[in-house]
C-alpha positions in Angstrom: -114.3 -19.3 116.8 -114.9 -22.3 118.3 -118.3 -23.7 119.5 -118.6 -25.4 123.3 -120.8 -28.3 122.8 -120.4 -28.7 126.4 -122.6 -26.0 127.7 -126.0 -27.6 129.6 -127.6 -25.2 130.5 -128.4 -24.6 126.8 -128.6 -28.1 125.8 -131.3 -28.7 128.8 -133.3 -25.3 128.8 -136.4 -26.5 127.5 -136.3 -29.4 130.4 -137.6 -29.3 133.6 -136.3 -31.2 136.8 -138.5 -34.4 136.1 -137.8 -34.2 132.0 -134.0 -34.4 133.2 -134.9 -37.7 135.2 -136.9 -39.4 132.4 -134.3 -38.5 130.2 -131.2 -40.2 132.7 -133.7 -43.1 133.0 -133.8 -43.6 128.9 -130.4 -43.4 128.4 -129.1 -45.4 131.3 -131.3 -48.0 129.5 -129.8 -47.4 126.2 -126.5 -47.0 127.7 -126.8 -51.3 128.2 -127.1 -53.4 125.4 -128.5 -56.4 126.8 -131.0 -54.5 128.4 -132.1 -53.0 125.2 -132.4 -56.2 123.6 -134.4 -57.2 126.5 -137.1 -54.4 126.5 -137.5 -54.4 122.9 -138.6 -58.0 123.0 -140.7 -57.5 125.6 -142.1 -54.5 123.9 -142.3 -56.2 121.1 -144.2 -59.3 122.5 -146.9 -57.0 124.8 -147.7 -55.5 121.5 -148.5 -58.5 119.4 -150.7 -59.9 122.4 -152.2 -56.4 122.5 -151.5 -55.8 126.3 -151.8 -52.2 127.8 -148.3 -51.2 127.3 -149.5 -48.4 124.9 -149.4 -45.4 127.5 -145.8 -46.1 129.0 -144.0 -46.8 125.3 -145.9 -43.1 124.5 -144.5 -41.3 128.0 -140.9 -42.9 127.4 -139.4 -43.7 123.9 -142.1 -42.5 121.5 -141.9 -39.1 123.5 -138.1 -38.7 123.1 -137.5 -39.8 119.9 -140.6 -39.0 117.7 -143.0 -36.2 117.2 -146.4 -37.6 117.7 -149.1 -40.0 115.5 -150.1 -37.6 113.0 -149.1 -34.3 111.3 -152.0 -32.5 113.8 -150.1 -34.4 116.7 -146.1 -32.9 115.5 -147.4 -29.5 116.5 -146.5 -29.2 120.3 -143.0 -30.3 119.7 -142.8 -28.4 116.3 -143.3 -25.0 118.6 -141.3 -26.2 121.5 -138.2 -26.5 119.3 -139.5 -23.4 117.6 -138.9 -21.4 120.5 -135.3 -21.5 120.8 -134.8 -21.2 116.8 -134.6 -24.9 116.3 -136.7 -26.0 112.9 -138.6 -29.1 112.4 -138.1 -31.6 109.4 -141.3 -33.6 109.5 -140.7 -37.2 108.6 -143.4 -39.8 108.3 -141.3 -43.1 109.4 -144.1 -46.0 108.9 -142.6 -48.6 106.7 -145.0 -49.5 104.3 -145.5 -52.6 102.4 -144.6 -53.7 98.9 -148.2 -52.9 97.4 -149.5 -50.0 95.0 -152.2 -49.1 97.9 -149.3 -48.2 100.3 -147.6 -46.6 98.0 -150.5 -44.3 97.1 -150.9 -43.5 100.7 -147.6 -42.7 101.3 -148.2 -39.9 98.4 -150.8 -38.9 99.9 -149.3 -38.2 103.5 -146.6 -36.7 101.6 -148.5 -34.1 99.9 -149.9 -33.8 103.6 -146.8 -33.0 104.6 -145.8 -30.2 102.0 -149.0 -28.4 102.2 -148.0 -28.3 106.1 -145.0 -26.8 105.8 -146.0 -24.5 103.7 -147.9 -22.7 106.2 -145.2 -23.2 108.7 -141.6 -21.2 108.7 -140.6 -23.9 111.5 -140.5 -26.5 108.7 -137.3 -26.0 106.3 -137.3 -29.1 104.4 -139.5 -32.1 104.1 -138.5 -35.8 103.5 -139.3 -38.7 101.8 -138.2 -42.4 101.4 -138.8 -43.3 97.8 -139.0 -47.0 98.6 -142.2 -45.4 100.3 -143.2 -44.9 96.7 -142.6 -47.6 94.7 -141.2 -51.6 95.2 -137.4 -51.9 96.8 -137.3 -55.5 94.7 -138.1 -54.0 91.5 -135.8 -51.0 91.9 -133.1 -54.0 92.4 -134.3 -55.9 89.5 -133.6 -52.7 87.3 -130.5 -52.1 89.0 -129.5 -55.6 88.0 -130.0 -54.7 84.5 -132.6 -57.6 84.2 -135.1 -56.9 81.7 -138.9 -56.1 83.3 -142.4 -57.4 82.4 -144.8 -55.3 81.0 -146.7 -55.2 84.4 -143.0 -54.6 86.2 -142.8 -51.5 83.6 -146.2 -50.1 84.6 -145.4 -50.1 88.3 -142.1 -48.6 88.0 -143.8 -45.8 85.8 -146.2 -45.4 88.9 -143.5 -45.0 91.4 -142.0 -42.4 89.0 -145.4 -40.7 88.7 -145.6 -40.2 92.5 -142.2 -39.3 93.2 -143.2 -36.8 90.1 -146.1 -35.3 92.2 -144.4 -35.0 95.0 -141.5 -33.1 93.7 -144.1 -31.1 91.7 -145.9 -30.0 94.9 -142.1 -29.0 96.0 -141.8 -26.8 93.3 -144.9 -25.3 93.2 -144.9 -24.3 97.0 -141.1 -23.7 96.8 -140.4 -26.0 99.3 -137.2 -27.9 99.6 -137.3 -32.0 100.1 -134.5 -34.3 101.0 -134.4 -37.9 99.7 -133.4 -40.3 101.8 -130.3 -42.6 101.0 -131.1 -46.4 100.9 -129.4 -49.7 100.3 -126.6 -49.8 98.2 -128.1 -52.3 95.9 -131.1 -50.3 94.3 -129.1 -47.1 95.6 -127.9 -46.1 92.0 -132.1 -46.3 90.9 -133.0 -43.9 93.4 -130.0 -41.9 92.2 -130.7 -41.3 88.7 -134.5 -40.8 89.3 -133.3 -38.0 92.0 -131.1 -36.0 89.6 -133.9 -36.3 87.0 -135.9 -34.0 89.3 -132.9 -31.9 90.5 -132.5 -31.2 86.7 -136.5 -30.3 86.5 -136.7 -28.5 89.7 -133.5 -27.2 90.8 -133.2 -24.0 88.0 -132.8 -21.4 90.3 -132.5 -23.0 93.4 -131.7 -26.5 95.2 -135.1 -27.4 96.1 -134.3 -31.7 95.9 -131.3 -32.9 97.7 -130.3 -36.2 97.5 -128.6 -37.9 100.1 -124.8 -39.4 100.4 -123.9 -42.2 102.8 -120.1 -41.8 103.3 -119.7 -44.8 105.1 -119.6 -46.4 101.6 -115.8 -46.7 99.7 -117.1 -45.0 96.5 -119.3 -42.4 97.6 -117.2 -39.4 97.7 -116.6 -40.0 93.8 -120.2 -40.5 93.4 -121.2 -37.6 94.8 -118.6 -35.3 92.8 -119.8 -37.1 89.6 -123.3 -36.2 90.5 -122.6 -32.7 91.2 -120.5 -32.3 87.5 -123.9 -34.3 85.9 -126.3 -31.6 87.7 -124.1 -28.3 86.8 -123.5 -29.4 83.3 -127.3 -29.6 83.1 -127.0 -25.8 84.5 -129.1 -26.8 88.0 -128.5 -26.3 91.6 -126.9 -29.2 93.3 -128.0 -30.5 96.7 -126.4 -32.6 99.2 -127.3 -34.1 102.5 -124.6 -35.4 104.2 -124.5 -38.2 106.5 -121.8 -40.9 107.3 -124.7 -43.7 106.8 -127.2 -46.5 108.8 -126.8 -49.5 107.1 -123.9 -51.0 107.4 -124.6 -54.4 108.9 -127.2 -55.4 106.2 -125.0 -54.2 103.8 -122.1 -56.3 104.9 -123.7 -59.3 105.5 -125.6 -59.1 102.4 -122.2 -58.5 100.7 -121.0 -61.7 102.5 -124.0 -63.8 101.3 -123.8 -63.2 97.5 -120.1 -62.6 97.6 -119.6 -59.0 95.9 -117.0 -56.5 96.9 -118.1 -55.3 100.0 -119.6 -51.9 99.6 -118.7 -50.2 103.1 -115.2 -48.3 104.3 -112.6 -50.8 105.8 -113.1 -49.0 109.0 -114.6 -44.9 110.4 -111.3 -43.6 110.2 -111.9 -43.8 106.2 -115.6 -42.8 106.7 -114.7 -39.1 108.2 -112.0 -38.9 105.6 -114.3 -38.8 102.8 -117.3 -37.0 104.8 -114.6 -34.3 106.1 -113.8 -34.4 101.8 -117.2 -34.5 101.1 -118.6 -31.7 103.0 -115.4 -29.6 101.8 -116.6 -29.7 98.7 -120.0 -28.5 98.7 -118.4 -25.5 100.5 -116.3 -24.8 98.0 -119.0 -24.8 95.6 -121.3 -23.3 97.7 -122.7 -20.8 94.9 -123.9 -23.6 93.0 -125.0 -25.9 96.2 -126.6 -26.2 99.2 -125.7 -28.9 102.2 -127.7 -30.2 105.0 -125.3 -31.6 107.1 -126.7 -34.3 109.1 -124.8 -35.8 112.1 -124.4 -36.3 115.9 -120.4 -35.8 115.6 -119.3 -32.9 117.2 -116.1 -32.4 115.2 -117.8 -32.3 112.0 -120.6 -29.7 113.2 -117.3 -28.0 114.5 -115.6 -28.4 110.9 -118.5 -26.6 108.9 -118.4 -23.8 111.5 -114.7 -23.2 110.9 -115.8 -23.1 107.2 -118.3 -21.2 107.5 -116.3 -18.8 108.9 -113.4 -19.3 106.6 -115.4 -18.5 103.5 -117.2 -15.5 104.9 -120.7 -17.1 104.7 -123.6 -15.7 107.3 -124.2 -18.1 110.0 -127.6 -18.0 108.6 -127.3 -18.8 105.3 -129.7 -20.4 103.9 -127.6 -22.6 101.6 -126.3 -23.8 104.7 -128.3 -26.3 107.4 -127.5 -28.7 110.4 -129.6 -31.2 110.9 -129.8 -33.8 114.5 -132.3 -36.4 115.3 -135.2 -35.7 117.8 -133.9 -36.7 121.4 -130.7 -36.8 120.4 -127.4 -34.5 120.6 -129.4 -31.9 122.1 -126.3 -30.2 123.1 -125.2 -29.8 119.2 -128.4 -28.0 118.2 -129.3 -25.8 120.7 -126.0 -24.3 120.9 -125.8 -24.1 117.5 -129.0 -22.5 117.2 -128.4 -20.1 119.9 -124.8 -18.9 118.0 -127.5 -17.9 115.0 -126.6 -21.0 113.0 -129.7 -22.8 110.7 -130.6 -25.8 112.6 -133.1 -28.5 112.6 -134.7 -31.1 113.7 -135.7 -34.4 112.2 -139.3 -35.2 113.9 -140.3 -38.5 113.2 -144.5 -39.6 112.9 -146.5 -41.9 112.5 -148.8 -43.9 114.5 -147.2 -45.9 117.4 -147.7 -49.4 116.0 -146.9 -48.9 113.0 -143.8 -46.4 113.2 -142.2 -49.3 116.3 -139.9 -50.8 113.6 -138.3 -47.2 112.7 -138.6 -46.8 117.1 -136.7 -50.0 117.6 -134.0 -49.4 114.7 -133.3 -46.0 116.2 -132.6 -47.4 119.8 -130.4 -50.0 118.9 -128.6 -47.3 116.5 -128.0 -45.1 119.5 -126.8 -48.0 121.5 -124.6 -49.1 118.7 -123.0 -45.9 117.9 -119.9 -45.7 120.2 -120.2 -43.8 122.8 -123.6 -42.2 121.6 -125.5 -42.7 125.0 -122.8 -42.7 127.1 -122.9 -39.2 125.9 -126.0 -38.4 126.4 -126.1 -39.3 129.7 -123.1 -37.8 130.6 -124.2 -34.5 129.7 -127.7 -35.2 131.4 -126.0 -35.7 134.5 -123.4 -32.7 134.6 -127.3 -30.6 134.3 -128.5 -32.3 137.1 -125.5 -31.7 139.3 -125.1 -28.3 137.6 -128.8 -27.6 138.7 -128.3 -28.6 142.3 -125.6 -26.1 142.8 -127.7 -23.7 141.3 -125.1 -22.5 139.1 
């Protein structure tokens, strides 16, 4: 049976009339790239000169796409989502600097998030970017097989110690950890360390998940090789599946440094490998767990079909759907109403520090073909439905 993602009554059941009007305004702006460019430029300028615009940002973009300025500030959003059986993945989205103090701060915040999740059954996963715990420039050097100085080796050892501390806390509290994918020029280092954590901690079920970006033309083979490695080590394989978020910088870098472009030739190839990857995981679910991170309706329907085909329960704990807060509520709320496991990525952090993330999210929403138009169409459809009291 197919799922109807056009059911706006379900999609916007938590929104008031005024909420919908505000959403209509936000996505009307996001649907116009020039206004997005102009608006983000003005906001950056206003923040730089400390003009009083924080209240406006909080009431619009921040409230739409972020949970709060700290963990406690996210409780309202967590509880709102929980009412509709949508769970939360807290994502500390402050982009730290490349120094040991920043890495230690991210470690401490991540540990707090894990401990908070342990007290709230509405939080099924914790998440981290490993470059929050260690230097991406150092990881790049390691991936290039360059010799490290003694100080650099000590830095890398401290990075691994931080990662191990996070994973140990995850294991101790029986939580689950999504390790985000990053740029290709240091992703090998992230993969290698993530697999070390999987082998150490995924002995009874998947607690640590790696993320696979299928906009890379080699990703399907890389994921299958990772699976074979983990299974051979008698551990369970955790996979978060996404299409990817770094296309522009990947292409710019490969062109400037004149190495082969790691990106798929077009979206059709990305979709093909993404779908094949999801099918592969579902065929091996006895050894795997999957978190499907997508705003694509067809991909969400495909996983529903696979769940039915292989006879799994809708709420099988090894299978989760995930979308970003403020986007694709038509997918999230409909799947949750049907009884599937759904979670929203809920970014949080001090407003000034989370703005780089928020700007990227806004630009991504604008650049994804049809995303803002789709959101706007659904909002307008619900406004009209309520007028007619259907």
